[in-house]
C-alpha positions in Angstrom: 0.0 0.0 0.0 2.5 2.5 -1.1 1.1 6.1 -1.1 1.3 8.2 -4.2 3.9 10.9 -4.0 5.8 9.1 -1.2 8.5 7.1 -3.0 10.8 4.9 -0.9 8.3 4.8 2.0 7.4 1.2 2.8 4.0 1.2 4.6 4.1 -1.8 6.9 0.9 -1.1 8.8 -0.4 -4.6 8.0 2.6 -6.9 7.3 5.9 -7.3 9.0 9.1 -9.1 8.0 8.7 -12.8 8.9 4.9 -12.8 8.7 3.2 -15.5 6.7 0.8 -14.3 4.1 -1.6 -15.9 1.6 -1.3 -14.7 -2.0 -2.7 -16.1 -5.2 -3.7 -19.3 -3.4 -0.3 -20.1 -1.8 1.3 -19.4 1.5 4.5 -17.2 1.6 6.8 -15.9 4.2 7.9 -12.2 3.9 11.6 -12.3 4.0 12.5 -8.7 3.0 11.3 -5.4 1.7 13.1 -2.7 -0.3 11.1 0.4 -1.0 7.8 -0.6 -2.6 9.1 -4.1 -3.4 8.8 -7.1 -1.1 10.4 -10.6 -1.2 8.2 -13.5 -0.6 9.5 -17.0 0.1 7.1 -20.0 -0.5 6.5 -21.9 2.7 5.7 -25.3 1.2 8.8 -27.5 0.6 9.8 -27.5 -3.1 7.3 -24.8 -4.0 9.7 -22.7 -5.9 12.1 -19.8 -5.7 11.6 -16.5 -3.8 9.3 -14.0 -5.6 9.9 -10.2 -5.8 6.6 -8.2 -6.2 5.2 -4.8 -5.5 3.6 -4.6 -2.1 0.7 -2.8 -3.6 -0.1 -5.7 -5.9 0.4 -8.2 -3.1 -1.8 -6.5 -0.5 -4.4 -5.6 -3.1 -5.1 -9.1 -4.2 -8.6 -10.5 -3.5 -7.3 -13.5 -1.5 -4.5 -11.6 0.4 -4.4 -12.3 4.1 -1.9 -12.3 7.0 -1.9 -15.7 8.6 -1.4 -16.6 12.3 0.8 -19.6 13.4 -2.2 -21.9 12.9 -2.7 -20.7 9.3 -5.9 -18.7 10.0 -6.3 -15.2 8.5 -5.6 -12.4 11.0 -8.2 -9.6 11.1 -6.8 -6.6 9.2 -6.3 -3.3 10.8 -8.9 -0.6 10.2 -6.3 2.0 9.2 -6.3 3.2 5.6 -3.1 3.2 3.5 -0.4 5.6 4.9 -0.6 7.9 1.9 -4.3 8.2 2.3 -4.0 8.7 6.0 -1.6 11.6 5.6 -3.4 13.2 2.8 -5.6 15.3 5.1 -2.7 16.9 7.0 -0.4 19.8 6.1 2.9 19.2 4.3 4.9 20.0 7.4 3.0 17.5 9.5 3.2 14.9 6.8 7.0 15.2 6.7 7.3 15.0 10.6 4.9 12.1 10.7 6.9 10.1 8.1 10.2 10.9 9.8 8.9 9.7 13.2 7.3 6.7 11.6 10.7 5.7 10.2 12.5 6.1 13.5 9.9 4.3 15.6 9.7 1.5 13.0 13.4 0.9 13.3 13.1 0.8 17.1 10.3 -1.7 16.9 11.6 -4.1 14.2 15.3 -3.2 14.1 15.2 -2.5 10.4 14.7 0.9 9.0 12.0 1.1 6.2 13.6 0.8 2.8 16.6 -1.2 4.0 17.3 -4.9 3.9 19.6 -5.3 6.9 19.6 -3.8 10.4 22.1 -1.1 11.2 24.7 -1.5 14.0 23.0 -1.1 17.4 19.5 -2.0 16.1 19.8 -5.7 15.3 16.8 -7.4 17.0 18.9 -10.6 17.4 21.4 -8.9 19.7 19.6 -5.9 21.2 16.4 -5.3 23.2 13.7 -2.7 22.6 15.1 -0.6 25.5 18.6 -0.7 24.0 17.3 0.3 20.6 15.5 3.2 22.2 18.7 4.4 23.9 20.5 4.2 20.6 17.9 6.1 18.8 17.8 8.9 21.5 21.6 9.2 21.2 21.4 9.3 17.4 18.7 12.0 17.4 20.7 14.1 19.8 23.9 13.8 17.7 22.0 14.8 14.6 20.6 17.8 16.4 17.0 17.0 15.3 15.5 16.8 18.7 16.5 16.0 22.3 14.4 13.3 23.7 14.9 10.6 26.4 14.8 6.9 25.5 11.8 6.5 27.8 9.8 9.1 25.8 10.7 7.2 22.7 9.4 4.0 24.3 6.2 5.7 25.2 5.8 6.9 21.6 6.4 3.4 20.4 3.7 2.0 22.7 1.1 4.7 21.6 2.1 4.0 18.0 1.5 0.3 18.4 -1.8 0.8 20.3 -3.0 3.0 17.4 -2.3 0.4 14.8 1.0 1.9 13.8 -0.7 5.2 12.9 2.1 7.8 12.4 -0.2 10.7 13.2 -0.1 9.9 16.9 3.6 10.5 16.8 3.2 14.2 16.0 0.3 14.9 18.4 1.4 17.1 21.4 -0.5 15.8 24.4 -0.3 19.1 26.1 -2.1 20.8 23.2 -4.9 18.2 23.4 -5.6 18.9 27.0 -8.6 21.1 27.8 -7.7 24.6 28.9 -7.7 25.1 32.6 -8.4 28.8 33.3 -6.9 29.9 36.6 -4.1 27.5 36.5 -3.9 25.5 39.7 -6.1 27.9 41.8 -8.7 26.1 43.9 -12.0 25.8 41.9 -13.9 27.0 44.9 -12.1 30.3 44.8 -12.6 30.7 41.0 -16.4 30.1 41.6 -16.4 32.9 44.2 -14.6 35.2 41.7 -17.4 34.6 39.2 -20.1 35.1 41.7 -18.8 38.4 42.9 -18.3 39.6 39.3 -21.9 38.7 38.5 -23.1 40.4 41.7 -21.4 43.7 40.6 -23.0 43.5 37.1 -25.8 46.0 37.8 -23.9 48.2 40.2 -21.7 51.2 39.4 -18.3 50.4 38.1 -15.3 50.2 40.5 -11.7 49.0 40.8 -10.5 45.5 41.0 -9.5 45.9 44.6 -13.2 46.1 45.5 -13.7 42.6 44.0 -10.8 41.4 46.1 -12.4 42.5 49.3 -15.8 41.0 48.3 -14.2 37.7 47.3 -12.3 37.4 50.6 -15.5 38.2 52.6 -17.4 35.6 50.7 -14.7 33.0 51.2 -14.5 33.6 54.9 -18.3 33.3 55.3 -18.7 30.2 53.2 -15.6 28.3 54.2 -15.0 29.4 57.8 -14.5 25.8 59.0 -12.1 24.9 56.2 -10.0 28.1 56.8 -8.9 26.7 60.2 -6.6 24.4 58.3 -3.5 26.4 57.3 -3.2 24.4 54.0 -6.8 25.2 53.1 -6.3 28.8 54.0 -3.3 29.1 51.7 -5.4 27.7 48.8 -8.5 29.8 49.4 -6.8 33.1 50.3 -4.5 34.3 47.5 -2.0 37.1 47.7 -3.1 40.3 46.1 -0.7 40.0 43.1 -1.8 36.4 42.5 -5.5 37.4 42.8 -5.1 40.1 40.2 -3.3 37.7 37.8 -6.0 35.1 38.1 -8.8 37.7 37.5 -6.9 38.7 34.3 -6.5 35.1 33.2 -10.2 34.5 33.7 -11.2 37.7 31.8 -13.0 39.0 34.8 -10.8 42.1 35.0 -12.0 43.1 31.6 -15.6 42.5 32.6 -15.3 44.9 35.6 -14.1 47.6 33.2 -17.1 47.2 30.9 -20.2 49.5 31.0 -23.1 48.6 33.2 -25.2 47.6 30.2 -22.5 45.2 29.0 -22.0 43.7 32.5 -25.8 43.2 32.9 -26.1 41.5 29.6 -23.2 39.1 30.5 -24.7 38.3 33.8 -28.1 37.5 32.3 -26.7 34.8 30.1 -28.0 31.3 31.2 -25.6 28.6 32.2 -24.9 25.7 30.0 -23.5 25.1 26.5 -25.1 26.6 23.4 -25.1 24.2 20.5 -25.3 25.4 16.9 -28.6 25.2 15.0 -28.3 21.8 13.4 -31.0 19.1 13.1 -31.4 15.9 11.0 -35.2 15.2 11.3 -38.3 17.4 11.6 -39.0 18.5 15.2 -35.6 17.6 16.5 -34.8 21.2 17.1 -37.2 24.2 16.8 -36.9 27.9 17.5 -39.7 30.2 18.8 -39.6 34.0 19.1 -41.8 37.0 19.2 -41.4 40.3 17.4 -43.5 43.4 16.5 -45.3 42.8 13.2 -44.8 46.4 11.9 -48.4 46.4 10.7 -51.2 48.6 12.1 -54.5 46.8 12.6 -58.1 47.7 13.4 -59.2 46.9 16.9 -62.7 45.7 17.8 -63.7 49.2 18.9 -62.6 50.7 15.6 -59.3 52.1 17.0 -55.9 51.5 15.5 -53.8 49.0 17.4 -50.3 47.5 16.9 -49.7 43.7 16.5 -47.1 41.2 17.6 -46.1 38.0 15.8 -44.9 34.7 17.4 -43.5 32.0 15.1 -42.2 28.5 15.7 -39.8 27.4 13.0 -38.4 23.9 12.5 -34.6 23.9 12.1 -34.3 20.8 9.9 -36.8 21.8 7.2 -37.2 25.6 7.9 -40.9 24.9 8.0 -43.3 27.2 10.0 -44.9 24.8 12.5 -46.9 27.5 14.3 -47.8 31.2 13.8 -49.7 33.5 16.1 -50.6 37.2 15.7 -52.0 39.1 18.7 -52.9 42.8 19.3 -50.5 44.9 21.3 -52.2 47.7 23.2 -50.4 50.0 25.7 -53.5 50.6 27.9 -54.7 53.6 29.8 -53.2 55.1 33.0 -49.8 55.8 34.4 -47.0 53.2 34.1 -47.6 50.3 36.5 -51.3 51.1 36.8 -52.4 50.8 33.2 -55.8 49.2 32.4 -56.7 47.5 29.2 -53.2 46.9 27.9 -52.1 43.6 26.4 -49.4 41.9 24.3 -48.2 38.4 23.7 -49.0 36.2 26.8 -48.1 32.7 27.9 -51.4 31.4 26.6 -50.7 32.8 23.2 -47.5 30.8 23.2 -49.5 27.7 24.2 -51.9 28.2 21.3 -48.8 28.4 19.0 -47.7 25.0 20.4 -51.1 23.5 19.9 -50.8 24.3 16.1 -47.9 21.9 15.9 -50.2 18.9 16.7 -53.0 19.4 14.0 -53.1 20.1 10.3 -53.9 23.6 9.3 -57.2 23.8 7.4 -57.6 26.1 4.4 -60.0 29.0 4.6 -62.7 30.1 2.1 -61.2 32.3 -0.6 -57.6 30.9 -0.4 -55.7 30.1 -3.5 -56.2 26.5 -4.6 -52.4 26.0 -4.6 -52.4 26.4 -0.8 -53.8 22.8 -0.5 -51.4 20.1 0.7 -52.7 17.8 -2.0 -51.2 20.0 -4.7 -47.9 20.7 -2.9 -44.6 18.8 -2.5 -45.7 17.2 0.7 -46.2 13.4 0.6 -49.9 13.9 0.9 -50.8 10.3 0.2 -48.6 8.8 2.8 -49.5 11.5 5.4 -53.2 10.9 4.8 -52.8 7.2 5.2 -51.0 7.8 8.5 -53.2 10.6 9.8 -56.9 10.8 8.7 -57.0 14.5 9.6 -55.2 15.2 6.4 -58.0 16.0 3.9 -58.4 17.8 0.6 -59.0 21.0 2.7 -55.6 20.8 4.6 -53.2 23.6 3.9 -49.6 22.9 2.6 -48.0 23.3 6.0 -46.7 20.1 7.6 -47.5 19.0 11.1 -44.2 19.0 13.1 -44.1 17.9 16.7 -41.3 19.8 18.5 -38.9 17.8 20.6 -36.7 20.7 21.7 -37.5 24.4 21.6 -34.9 27.2 21.8 -36.5 30.4 23.2 -35.4 33.7 24.7 -35.9 35.0 28.3 -39.0 37.1 27.7 -41.5 37.0 30.6 -44.2 34.9 28.7 -41.6 32.2 28.0 -40.5 32.1 31.6 -44.0 31.6 32.9 -44.9 28.6 34.9 -47.9 27.8 32.7 -45.8 27.7 29.5 -43.2 25.5 31.2 -45.8 23.1 32.5 -47.4 22.8 29.0 -44.0 22.0 27.5 -43.5 19.3 30.1 -47.0 17.9 29.4 -46.3 17.8 25.7 -42.8 16.3 26.3 -41.0 19.2 24.8 -37.5 20.1 26.1 -36.7 23.8 26.7 -33.4 25.4 25.9 -33.0 29.1 26.8 -31.1 31.4 24.6 -28.8 34.0 26.0 -30.3 37.4 26.6 -29.7 39.9 23.8 -28.1 37.2 21.7 -30.2 36.7 18.6 -27.5 34.5 17.1 -28.6 31.7 19.5 -31.8 31.4 17.4 -30.8 32.7 14.0 -33.3 30.8 12.0 -36.2 32.3 13.9 -34.7 35.7 13.5 -34.2 35.2 9.8 -37.8 34.2 9.3 -38.9 37.6 10.6 -37.0 39.3 7.9 -38.4 36.9 5.3 -41.9 37.6 6.5 -41.3 41.4 6.3 -40.1 41.1 2.7 -42.6 38.6 1.4 -45.7 39.5 3.4 -45.8 42.5 5.7 -44.7 45.2 3.3 -47.4 44.2 0.9 -50.2 44.5 3.5 -52.2 47.7 4.1 -51.0 49.3 7.4 -47.3 48.5 6.8 -45.2 50.9 9.0 -41.8 50.1 7.6 -38.8 48.6 9.3 -38.1 51.7 11.4 -39.5 55.1 12.2 -37.4 56.8 9.6 -39.0 54.7 6.9 -42.6 55.0 8.2 -45.1 56.5 5.8 -47.6 59.2 6.5 -51.3 58.8 7.2 -51.2 55.1 7.9 -53.6 55.4 10.8 -56.1 57.1 8.5 -55.9 54.5 5.7 -57.7 51.2 5.3 -56.7 48.6 7.8 -57.3 44.9 8.5 -58.4 43.3 11.7 -56.2 41.0 13.8 -58.2 38.0 12.8 -57.9 38.8 9.1 -54.2 39.4 9.4 -53.9 35.9 11.0 -55.7 34.3 8.1 -53.6 36.2 5.5 -50.4 35.3 7.2 -51.4 31.6 7.3 -52.2 31.7 3.6 -48.9 33.3 2.7 -47.0 30.7 4.7 -48.8 27.8 2.9 -48.7 29.4 -0.5 -45.3 31.1 -0.7 -43.0 30.4 2.2 -43.5 26.7 2.4 -43.3 26.2 -1.4 -40.5 28.5 -2.5 -36.8 27.3 -2.5 -34.5 28.4 0.4 -30.8 28.9 -0.1 -30.1 27.2 3.2 -31.9 23.9 2.3 -29.9 21.3 0.3 -29.9 17.5 0.2 -27.0 15.1 -0.4 -29.1 13.3 -3.0 -29.7 16.6 -4.9 -26.3 18.4 -5.0 -26.5 22.0 -6.1 -30.3 22.2 -5.9 -32.1 24.4 -3.3 -35.2 22.9 -1.8 -38.4 24.4 -0.4 -39.4 23.7 3.2 -42.1 21.3 2.0 -39.6 19.5 -0.3 -37.1 19.3 2.6 -39.8 18.0 4.9 -40.7 15.3 2.4 -37.1 14.2 2.1 -36.6 14.0 5.9 -39.9 12.5 6.9 -39.3 9.6 4.5 -36.4 8.6 6.7 -37.6 9.6 10.1 -41.3 8.7 9.7 -44.4 10.4 10.8 -46.7 9.5 13.7 -49.8 11.5 14.5 -50.2 12.8 18.0 -53.7 14.3 18.0 -54.7 16.2 21.2 -57.8 14.7 22.8 -60.3 17.1 24.5 -58.8 16.1 27.8 -55.3 17.0 26.5 -56.6 20.4 25.3 -58.1 21.2 28.7 -54.6 20.6 30.2 -53.4 23.4 27.9 -55.8 26.0 29.3 -54.9 28.5 32.0 -54.9 26.9 35.4 -56.5 28.3 38.6 -57.0 27.0 42.1 -60.4 27.6 43.7 -62.5 26.6 46.7 -66.0 25.3 45.9 -68.9 26.7 48.0 -72.7 26.5 47.7 -72.5 29.4 45.2 -69.9 27.6 43.0 -66.5 29.3 42.8 -64.8 32.4 41.4 -61.9 32.7 39.0 -60.5 36.3 38.8 -63.8 37.7 40.2 -65.9 35.7 37.6 -68.5 33.4 39.3 -69.0 29.9 37.9 -71.6 27.3 38.7 -72.6 23.9 37.3 -76.2 23.9 35.9 -76.4 20.2 36.4 -75.4 20.3 40.1 -72.2 18.3 39.7 -70.4 20.7 42.1 -72.8 19.9 44.9 -70.6 17.0 46.4 -67.5 19.3 46.4 -69.0 22.2 48.4 -66.7 23.0 51.3 -64.6 19.9 50.6 -60.8 20.0 50.8 -59.1 18.7 47.7 -56.2 17.3 49.6 -53.7 18.7 47.1 -50.6 20.4 48.2 -48.1 22.5 46.3 -47.7 25.9 44.8 -51.1 27.5 44.6 -53.0 24.4 45.7 -53.4 24.5 49.5 -56.4 22.2 49.5 -58.0 23.9 46.5 -59.4 22.4 43.3 -57.8 22.7 39.9 -59.7 24.7 37.3 -58.8 25.3 33.7 -60.3 28.1 31.5 -59.7 29.8 28.2 -59.1 33.5 28.7 -60.5 34.2 25.2 -63.7 32.2 25.9 -64.3 32.5 29.6 -68.0 31.7 29.5 -67.1 28.1 30.3 -64.5 26.6 32.7 -63.5 23.0 33.6 -62.9 21.7 37.1 -60.7 18.6 37.4 -61.7 16.0 40.0 -58.5 14.2 40.7 -60.2 11.6 42.8 -61.7 10.2 39.7 -59.0 10.4 37.0 -60.2 11.8 33.8 -63.4 13.3 35.2 -63.9 16.9 34.2 -66.8 19.0 35.5 -68.0 21.6 33.0 -69.2 24.8 34.7 -70.7 27.9 33.2 -70.4 31.6 33.9 -73.3 32.5 36.2 -74.3 35.6 34.1 -73.8 34.0 30.8 -77.3 34.8 29.7 -76.6 38.5 29.9 -73.7 38.3 27.4 -74.8 37.4 23.8 -71.7 38.7 22.0 -68.2 37.1 22.2 -66.2 38.4 25.1 -62.8 37.8 26.8 -61.2 38.3 30.2 -59.9 41.6 28.9 -63.4 42.9 28.5 -64.2 41.7 32.0 -61.2 43.5 33.5 -62.0 46.7 31.7 -65.6 46.6 32.8 -64.6 45.9 36.4 -62.4 49.0 36.4 -65.4 51.0 35.1 -67.7 49.7 37.8 -65.1 50.4 40.5 -64.6 53.9 39.2 -68.3 54.6 39.5 -68.3 53.5 43.1 -69.3 49.9 42.7 -67.7 46.8 44.2 -66.0 43.8 42.7 -68.7 41.5 43.9 -71.3 43.3 41.7 -70.9 40.6 39.1 -74.2 41.3 37.4 -73.3 45.0 37.1 -69.9 44.1 35.6 -71.5 41.7 33.1 -73.9 44.5 32.0 -70.9 46.8 31.6 -69.3 44.2 29.4 -72.5 44.0 27.4 -72.7 47.8 27.1 -69.1 48.0 26.0 -69.8 45.5 23.2 -72.9 47.5 22.2 -71.0 50.7 22.0 -68.4 49.2 19.6 -71.2 49.0 17.1 -71.5 52.8 17.0 -67.8 53.6 17.4 -66.2 55.7 14.6 -64.9 53.4 11.8 -63.5 53.5 8.3 -66.3 51.4 7.1 -70.0 51.5 7.7 -71.0 48.6 9.8 -74.0 47.7 12.0 -72.3 44.9 14.0 -69.4 45.0 16.4 -66.0 43.8 15.1 -65.2 40.3 16.4 -62.7 40.5 19.3 -59.4 38.7 19.1 -59.8 35.3 20.6 -57.1 33.2 18.9 -57.7 29.7 17.6 -60.1 27.6 19.7 -58.9 24.5 21.4 -61.1 21.4 21.1 -62.1 20.9 24.7 -65.6 19.6 24.2 -66.2 15.8 24.2 -66.8 14.4 20.8 -70.4 13.4 20.3 -71.1 9.7 19.3 -71.5 9.2 15.6 -74.7 7.3 15.0 -73.6 6.5 11.5 -70.2 5.1 12.4 -69.4 1.8 10.8 -71.7 2.3 7.8 -69.8 2.1 4.6 -70.2 4.2 1.5 -73.3 3.7 -0.6 -73.0 1.8 -3.9 -75.0 3.9 -6.3 -75.2 1.1 -8.8 -76.9 -1.2 -6.3 -79.8 1.3 -5.8 -83.0 0.3 -7.7 -86.1 2.5 -8.0 -89.1 1.7 -5.9 -92.1 0.1 -7.7 -95.0 2.5 -8.5 -98.2 1.9 -6.6 -101.5 3.0 -8.4 -104.0 4.5 -6.0 -107.7 4.0 -6.7 -109.6 7.1 -8.0 -111.5 8.9 -5.2 -114.6 11.0 -5.4 -113.8 14.8 -5.7 -114.4 16.7 -2.6 -117.3 19.2 -2.6 -116.2 22.8 -3.1 -116.9 25.1 -0.2 -117.0 28.8 -0.2 -114.4 30.3 2.2 -115.9 32.0 5.2 -115.4 35.7 5.6 -112.7 37.0 7.9 -115.3 38.2 10.4 -116.7 34.8 10.8 -113.2 33.4 11.3 -112.5 35.9 14.0 -115.8 35.2 15.6 -115.0 31.5 15.7 -111.6 32.2 17.3 -112.8 34.5 20.1 -116.5 33.4 20.4 -117.6 36.6 22.0 -121.2 37.6 21.1 -121.4 40.4 23.6 -121.2 44.0 22.5 -117.7 45.4 22.8 -117.8 48.4 25.0 -114.5 49.7 23.6 -115.7 49.9 20.0 -114.5 53.0 18.3 -117.4 54.9 16.5 -114.9 56.4 14.0 -113.7 52.9 13.1 -117.3 51.8 12.4 -117.8 54.8 10.2 -114.6 54.1 8.2 -115.7 50.5 7.8 -119.1 51.5 6.4 -117.4 53.8 3.8 -114.9 51.1 2.7 -117.6 48.4 2.5 -116.5 46.2 5.4 -117.0 45.8 9.1 -114.8 47.3 11.8 -113.4 43.9 13.0 -112.1 43.0 9.5 -110.5 46.4 9.1 -108.8 46.2 12.5 -107.4 42.8 11.7 -106.0 43.9 8.4 -104.4 47.0 10.1 -102.6 44.8 12.6 -101.2 42.6 9.9 
């Protein structure tokens, strides 16, 4: 196996002098090698004379094998040929590796590669390995190449043998392969204290490093008071001033203390743990979720202009959009910290985004026919066979179940509700560093793609910044939030999912850019697809939780009274749930949808799977859709007018009045009904009704035959009757023959002039 461009280098990684080999059906003994040529001596008596052949031809034969003393083939080493092995390193490293390989080979076998006989001092018949190592160390020192001890040479030989005579191990510096050790030999406990003090000073005013020295010493004395009684421990934990300054500089903490307050705060906010690059090999393996302003003005339910926020969940492997949510962003009224009516993206909005990842997206009336999954690059037939929810009305956006989500440290993402939902759906969370968009670059790039392909083409586009914002946007035609959500979903299914992306390539299609749907089809064919539909019980677990005590009046959730019309709460009145933990304290678990609060669900843990449906007590007063935001705003109005929070009926009427007033609010369009409020996609929390026609197959139209015609006998015609006058009909209905004391004389006079009676005229007038 002589490498190209390496003449005179005999690669003996598989065969040594004296080994028995099988070649061309015969057994030989390798007697010598000279450059690329080897000398083979037939083993069988009288088999012939020695054969000189190229080692490449011998080792490349189909039946070549190295034999053990019993004549059985020895398993070959897994190393490639030496020339191939060294092809991936630099020219300098290749030269060093070959030189060391030649020296170590001579120490191991006694014969230098390319020679036929051993040199003096290296004959294996008269010297040991240790003696040959000593001779080689002296030789290298005399040549001035390198000064190395014979024990180091012996260690190199052992590593070389253990690696299958791989010459690359001879040029590896073990010291360079060791992981860096910041702080040298300083006690790790002291280094940890240095980091803690630096993080504690992040949000304070800047100071000198001697301030950190005092704080670190104070922390060490408090935390390790018992250990400091030992002089040896005290020497390790309390460094001299000069050594402390040196260690702080090595750790980079001195530079941190000299940074601005904002830079130090950003560094301290970074979460612990490694941050892996954005790579994934199957759909859902890694996803990224983020929220950003939509830069589109929208029309609120009251006819006023509102801003909007967009939350998207993007799959890293296929770049597909697994979930998309647009919500209104309203500042609210009042001073900071006391504003009423404001809202933005909440934890429940993020939960609704996750719920989209478990069900196909249906198309909407008016969408382009090309938005259907059946006409896209998705494997519609296979997906429909695996998941019956895929129909002809399914949009061209794949269902991707996230396994890991990378998210930032915004308050909605840090909520207990969102974390609990991720745990329930078996989704791992990985937090990105604060103010580090590079930790979720694919999600950030999608926002730019959305702005270029969708947002700037929508009425109400405000531009990327204030300098590029147009004039009179608030006075122009605008869309509602619900309409923007539908338009964004259509754009995703029609354009984003079906246009090629420069970052999507496949090994089977080199040089070709794929669309997210094409990439998903290529990946799902290898990883497979298994539907995970959310049952009504699962959907209830996604709702906002609350803990309540049940009384004879039901219970309240955020000042909203609920009761069970069927009386299912009766056994729970005044009963302790027995649950302990944050928020529980003997209370019962309730789940509700903040966008549809007219119904809530109480979970009876004593009977697993039993949910009690309860209704808002004053539900009959509210005929229009309403949300908890309407309730909170109405509560503030009632309190401002001198009412109390327990005036639930008055608050409900205030909600109704607010929805009524939105019908007459100023608007760009003439309308008689209130604009629908933002409620987000609905979760399927109701139990599925039993299908009475389940199990009945499709009708065979060819098997349907007409029913025979039955001839009815001719009947006598009914006698014609003259219809009774209206006055007679009225008399028959009321049966009052007495004179009406309230008869109007003018009515009787008009009847006489018109040719009818007064009762007939009165009846026709009422009609």
